[in-house]
PLY file of the C-alpha trace (Angstrom):
ply
format ascii 1.0
element vertex 360
property float x
property float y
property float z
element edge 359
property int vertex1
property int vertex2
end_header
0.00 0.00 0.00
2.87 2.32 0.81
4.37 1.70 -2.65
1.02 2.37 -4.31
0.69 5.63 -2.38
4.21 6.71 -3.35
3.54 5.89 -6.98
0.29 7.91 -6.87
2.02 10.90 -5.28
4.86 10.80 -7.83
2.36 10.75 -10.67
0.61 13.80 -9.24
3.94 15.59 -8.99
4.81 14.71 -12.59
1.54 16.01 -14.07
1.56 19.14 -11.95
4.95 20.08 -13.45
3.78 19.86 -17.09
3.34 23.18 -19.00
-0.15 24.52 -19.46
-1.69 24.25 -22.89
-1.42 27.42 -25.01
-1.95 28.45 -28.59
1.65 27.41 -29.23
1.27 23.87 -27.87
2.03 21.36 -30.58
-0.06 18.22 -30.94
2.02 15.54 -32.68
-1.20 14.02 -34.06
-2.11 17.22 -35.90
-0.90 17.72 -39.44
0.94 21.01 -40.07
-1.09 23.67 -41.87
-0.12 23.80 -45.57
0.70 27.40 -46.51
0.39 28.63 -50.08
1.82 32.13 -49.65
3.63 33.96 -46.86
3.23 37.74 -47.01
6.32 39.31 -45.45
5.97 42.77 -43.94
8.59 44.45 -41.79
6.87 46.81 -39.35
3.55 47.93 -37.93
3.12 51.29 -36.20
0.53 50.31 -33.61
-2.31 47.80 -33.73
-2.77 45.51 -36.71
-5.97 47.29 -37.67
-8.01 50.38 -36.98
-5.27 52.95 -36.38
-2.40 54.60 -38.26
-1.14 51.97 -40.69
2.24 50.34 -41.11
3.11 47.69 -43.68
0.87 44.98 -42.18
-2.38 46.82 -41.54
-3.86 47.04 -45.03
-3.28 43.30 -45.45
-5.09 42.47 -42.21
-8.01 44.77 -42.98
-8.42 44.20 -46.71
-7.18 40.76 -47.71
-8.35 40.05 -44.97
-6.53 38.12 -42.23
-9.06 37.30 -39.54
-6.99 34.96 -37.36
-4.05 35.98 -35.19
-1.60 33.20 -34.27
0.72 33.62 -31.30
4.36 33.79 -32.38
6.47 34.75 -29.33
9.68 33.58 -30.99
9.17 36.31 -33.59
8.50 40.03 -33.64
4.72 39.85 -33.23
1.71 37.65 -33.95
1.27 35.95 -37.28
-1.96 36.48 -39.22
-3.75 33.74 -41.13
-6.42 33.48 -43.80
-7.58 29.87 -43.60
-9.77 30.01 -46.70
-6.91 31.22 -48.89
-4.11 29.36 -47.10
-2.10 32.58 -46.73
0.01 33.59 -43.74
1.35 37.07 -42.91
4.44 37.80 -40.83
5.90 41.06 -39.56
9.62 40.51 -39.13
10.75 43.64 -37.30
13.06 46.30 -38.73
16.59 45.45 -39.85
18.19 42.33 -41.27
18.97 41.12 -37.73
15.20 40.88 -37.08
14.15 39.64 -40.51
16.69 36.81 -40.46
15.65 35.71 -36.97
11.90 35.95 -37.65
12.00 34.12 -40.98
14.18 31.38 -39.53
11.80 31.02 -36.58
8.83 30.70 -38.91
10.62 28.25 -41.17
11.37 25.98 -38.23
7.85 26.20 -36.77
6.35 22.70 -37.02
2.79 24.06 -37.05
3.20 25.04 -40.71
4.07 23.19 -43.90
6.01 25.76 -45.92
7.57 23.44 -48.47
5.39 24.76 -51.31
4.92 28.31 -50.02
5.68 31.42 -52.04
7.18 34.29 -50.08
6.05 37.80 -51.10
7.92 40.65 -49.42
5.75 43.79 -49.59
7.34 46.82 -47.97
8.25 50.46 -48.40
11.69 51.75 -49.30
13.82 54.70 -50.16
14.01 55.23 -53.92
16.78 56.55 -56.14
15.26 59.65 -57.82
17.35 58.87 -60.88
15.23 55.75 -61.43
11.93 55.73 -59.54
9.05 58.12 -58.74
7.48 58.29 -55.29
4.55 55.91 -54.79
5.94 53.49 -57.39
6.43 49.75 -56.92
9.56 47.86 -57.95
10.09 44.11 -58.24
13.71 43.22 -57.46
15.80 40.51 -59.07
18.98 41.31 -57.13
19.35 41.86 -53.39
22.68 43.26 -52.22
23.76 43.65 -48.59
25.10 47.04 -47.56
26.37 46.13 -44.10
29.18 43.62 -44.66
32.10 45.94 -45.42
35.19 47.79 -44.30
34.69 51.49 -43.64
36.98 54.46 -43.04
35.49 57.77 -41.97
35.17 60.17 -44.90
37.46 62.68 -43.16
40.32 60.16 -43.23
40.07 58.44 -46.61
42.92 58.82 -49.12
42.52 61.63 -51.62
42.33 59.22 -54.56
39.45 57.18 -53.07
35.86 58.01 -54.00
34.52 56.43 -50.82
35.75 55.04 -47.53
33.61 51.91 -47.93
35.08 48.80 -49.49
34.48 45.03 -49.47
35.70 42.78 -46.69
39.13 41.23 -47.32
39.92 43.92 -49.89
42.29 46.89 -49.53
40.51 49.59 -51.55
37.08 50.52 -52.91
35.76 48.58 -55.89
38.77 46.48 -56.85
38.81 45.40 -60.47
38.83 41.65 -59.89
35.69 39.54 -59.52
34.10 40.08 -56.11
35.10 37.59 -53.43
31.86 35.82 -52.42
33.11 35.65 -48.82
33.41 39.43 -48.71
29.72 40.26 -48.87
26.21 39.00 -49.47
24.35 39.11 -52.76
21.28 37.15 -53.84
19.80 36.75 -57.29
16.11 35.94 -57.08
14.41 33.67 -59.59
14.47 35.82 -62.77
11.55 34.00 -64.37
9.33 34.34 -61.30
10.25 38.01 -60.89
9.42 38.71 -64.53
6.07 36.94 -64.15
5.17 39.13 -61.16
6.19 42.26 -63.05
4.27 41.36 -66.21
1.20 40.45 -64.15
1.13 43.82 -62.39
2.85 46.33 -64.70
-0.39 47.78 -66.06
-2.10 48.27 -62.70
-2.72 51.98 -62.15
-1.27 53.46 -58.97
-2.73 56.44 -57.18
-1.13 59.79 -58.01
-2.01 62.26 -55.25
-1.72 66.04 -55.20
1.01 65.75 -52.56
3.07 63.42 -54.76
2.70 65.77 -57.71
3.87 68.70 -55.60
6.81 66.82 -54.10
8.23 65.64 -57.38
8.39 69.15 -58.80
11.32 69.78 -56.44
13.42 67.15 -58.26
13.72 69.22 -61.43
16.95 67.60 -62.57
15.65 64.04 -62.20
13.25 63.15 -65.03
12.40 59.75 -63.55
11.41 61.31 -60.23
8.98 63.64 -61.98
6.88 60.84 -63.45
3.63 59.49 -62.03
3.79 56.33 -59.87
4.33 53.15 -61.86
5.12 49.45 -61.52
8.67 48.63 -62.57
11.63 46.34 -62.00
14.53 47.57 -59.89
17.18 46.05 -57.66
17.55 46.44 -53.95
20.22 47.42 -51.42
19.58 46.26 -47.84
21.47 47.98 -45.01
20.59 48.56 -41.37
22.20 51.99 -41.56
19.61 54.56 -42.71
21.88 56.45 -45.09
20.92 59.51 -47.15
22.44 61.95 -49.63
23.93 62.26 -53.09
27.34 60.91 -52.10
25.84 57.85 -50.44
23.48 57.37 -53.38
26.46 57.30 -55.74
28.08 54.68 -53.48
24.89 52.58 -53.58
24.90 52.66 -57.38
28.51 51.44 -57.49
28.04 48.91 -54.67
25.10 47.15 -56.32
26.79 47.18 -59.71
30.01 45.81 -58.21
28.42 42.89 -56.36
26.16 41.93 -59.27
29.04 42.33 -61.76
27.09 44.93 -63.69
23.87 42.93 -63.92
21.96 44.79 -61.21
20.99 48.45 -60.88
20.31 50.11 -57.55
16.74 51.42 -57.34
15.43 50.85 -53.79
16.96 50.92 -50.32
15.64 49.35 -47.12
16.93 47.26 -44.22
15.74 43.65 -44.23
15.67 41.70 -47.46
19.12 40.12 -47.44
18.33 38.76 -43.97
15.11 37.25 -45.30
16.87 35.78 -48.34
19.70 34.32 -46.24
17.31 32.55 -43.86
15.26 31.15 -46.74
18.41 29.85 -48.39
19.44 28.01 -45.22
15.90 26.71 -44.67
15.94 25.47 -48.26
19.13 23.55 -47.48
17.21 21.88 -44.64
14.25 21.00 -46.88
11.87 23.35 -45.07
11.14 25.84 -47.88
11.78 26.46 -51.56
13.94 29.60 -51.69
13.34 29.98 -55.44
9.78 31.06 -54.56
10.84 34.40 -53.05
9.51 37.65 -54.53
10.55 41.09 -53.27
8.36 44.14 -53.87
9.45 47.53 -52.56
7.49 50.76 -52.94
8.87 54.30 -52.87
7.98 56.15 -49.66
10.86 58.66 -49.87
13.93 59.47 -51.92
17.46 58.43 -51.02
18.85 61.91 -51.65
17.59 65.49 -51.33
16.34 67.86 -54.01
18.88 70.38 -55.28
17.60 73.13 -52.97
18.21 71.18 -49.75
21.22 69.67 -47.99
21.41 65.98 -47.08
21.15 66.83 -43.37
18.11 69.03 -43.88
16.47 66.41 -46.06
17.00 63.58 -43.57
15.71 65.71 -40.72
12.64 66.48 -42.79
12.07 62.80 -43.62
12.32 61.88 -39.94
9.14 63.91 -39.42
7.36 61.57 -41.85
8.18 60.03 -45.21
7.05 62.10 -48.17
5.12 59.32 -49.87
4.34 57.10 -46.89
0.62 56.40 -47.35
0.78 56.13 -51.18
3.66 53.65 -50.83
1.63 51.51 -48.40
-1.29 51.60 -50.83
0.96 50.52 -53.70
2.53 47.71 -51.67
-0.88 46.23 -50.88
-2.41 46.81 -54.31
0.45 45.25 -56.27
1.44 42.63 -53.71
-2.12 41.36 -53.25
-2.59 40.99 -57.01
0.30 38.52 -57.06
-0.86 36.70 -53.93
-4.38 36.27 -55.28
-3.09 35.00 -58.62
-0.96 32.37 -56.87
-3.88 31.23 -54.72
-6.47 31.22 -57.52
-4.18 29.11 -59.71
-2.88 26.90 -56.91
-3.54 23.61 -58.71
-1.06 24.78 -61.33
1.39 26.79 -59.22
1.68 24.36 -56.31
4.17 22.27 -58.26
5.11 24.48 -61.22
6.35 28.02 -60.73
4.47 30.59 -62.83
6.08 32.11 -65.91
5.06 34.86 -68.32
3.73 32.18 -70.65
0.96 31.57 -68.11
-0.40 35.11 -68.50
0 1
1 2
2 3
3 4
4 5
5 6
6 7
7 8
8 9
9 10
10 11
11 12
12 13
13 14
14 15
15 16
16 17
17 18
18 19
19 20
20 21
21 22
22 23
23 24
24 25
25 26
26 27
27 28
28 29
29 30
30 31
31 32
32 33
33 34
34 35
35 36
36 37
37 38
38 39
39 40
40 41
41 42
42 43
43 44
44 45
45 46
46 47
47 48
48 49
49 50
50 51
51 52
52 53
53 54
54 55
55 56
56 57
57 58
58 59
59 60
60 61
61 62
62 63
63 64
64 65
65 66
66 67
67 68
68 69
69 70
70 71
71 72
72 73
73 74
74 75
75 76
76 77
77 78
78 79
79 80
80 81
81 82
82 83
83 84
84 85
85 86
86 87
87 88
88 89
89 90
90 91
91 92
92 93
93 94
94 95
95 96
96 97
97 98
98 99
99 100
100 101
101 102
102 103
103 104
104 105
105 106
106 107
107 108
108 109
109 110
110 111
111 112
112 113
113 114
114 115
115 116
116 117
117 118
118 119
119 120
120 121
121 122
122 123
123 124
124 125
125 126
126 127
127 128
128 129
129 130
130 131
131 132
132 133
133 134
134 135
135 136
136 137
137 138
138 139
139 140
140 141
141 142
142 143
143 144
144 145
145 146
146 147
147 148
148 149
149 150
150 151
151 152
152 153
153 154
154 155
155 156
156 157
157 158
158 159
159 160
160 161
161 162
162 163
163 164
164 165
165 166
166 167
167 168
168 169
169 170
170 171
171 172
172 173
173 174
174 175
175 176
176 177
177 178
178 179
179 180
180 181
181 182
182 183
183 184
184 185
185 186
186 187
187 188
188 189
189 190
190 191
191 192
192 193
193 194
194 195
195 196
196 197
197 198
198 199
199 200
200 201
201 202
202 203
203 204
204 205
205 206
206 207
207 208
208 209
209 210
210 211
211 212
212 213
213 214
214 215
215 216
216 217
217 218
218 219
219 220
220 221
221 222
222 223
223 224
224 225
225 226
226 227
227 228
228 229
229 230
230 231
231 232
232 233
233 234
234 235
235 236
236 237
237 238
238 239
239 240
240 241
241 242
242 243
243 244
244 245
245 246
246 247
247 248
248 249
249 250
250 251
251 252
252 253
253 254
254 255
255 256
256 257
257 258
258 259
259 260
260 261
261 262
262 263
263 264
264 265
265 266
266 267
267 268
268 269
269 270
270 271
271 272
272 273
273 274
274 275
275 276
276 277
277 278
278 279
279 280
280 281
281 282
282 283
283 284
284 285
285 286
286 287
287 288
288 289
289 290
290 291
291 292
292 293
293 294
294 295
295 296
296 297
297 298
298 299
299 300
300 301
301 302
302 303
303 304
304 305
305 306
306 307
307 308
308 309
309 310
310 311
311 312
312 313
313 314
314 315
315 316
316 317
317 318
318 319
319 320
320 321
321 322
322 323
323 324
324 325
325 326
326 327
327 328
328 329
329 330
330 331
331 332
332 333
333 334
334 335
335 336
336 337
337 338
338 339
339 340
340 341
341 342
342 343
343 344
344 345
345 346
346 347
347 348
348 349
349 350
350 351
351 352
352 353
353 354
354 355
355 356
356 357
357 358
358 359
């Protein structure tokens, strides 16, 4: 009887020490949810709906995403549309957050992401030499702007155009082929990127009075004076929020250098190389298909000032609010959702076979 009592007491102790069930508890008997598309946003300004929007809010309100899923290992809750099989994540700002959040999602056993497409839909700084405010650009090349050597501009040699140069090199933009260990560059699936562009290139974007007024200040930049459009343009990702004509010239050279002349700098933000790196590693582990990544960035502000303003004045002005913030959010949702809906509506075809322009 004493042994029975001890056994009973030990069993009570064991069960009392087990964690309480929560929305994150995993039931081994449950099959993971198959996800068709993951919408990747980077930040939200407040609540996910009903207040001043960030990148996530229009998706939650309009797509819509009615179910929030706890995701404490990431930046904030995930959002899910069960009918469409689409998941939305907000990674947090900077490649340090995007890499961690995407890796955490990729390793989450609640979801089957092996067939999922990943659609980044976020705002960005835009080179006024290439892109008008409010426009949307699909990127084929993602180049990292953080892995580098740097010497302060006040100390660089007179014959150097910049104090920034690749790791393991001794000067800016050496002539030889870039050392792949010296930086990070990703070429997205060209065929998939072209499909997304061709699908959306004729969608009209809103051209507000504010946008029209703002672009008149960029008199020496014909591209900046155009109405918002859908285009293709490559991306520089750096956690340093840089600004100005000198830095813009560096970005042009940096993207061209790492892509060996195949890419052209158009948009600047902070996260996409982190996202691409995590997806590549998750692909190695059989968790995702990294060739299904699409990156859409929309122009909320310019990467350099108009001719009548200094770089410092321009950055201070932008810190009070991006010039094209709301139009860029509208464009990100309008263009991004067109691609997401096309993938979902044609899932029987696109589940196994990636879309191409021949499908349009």
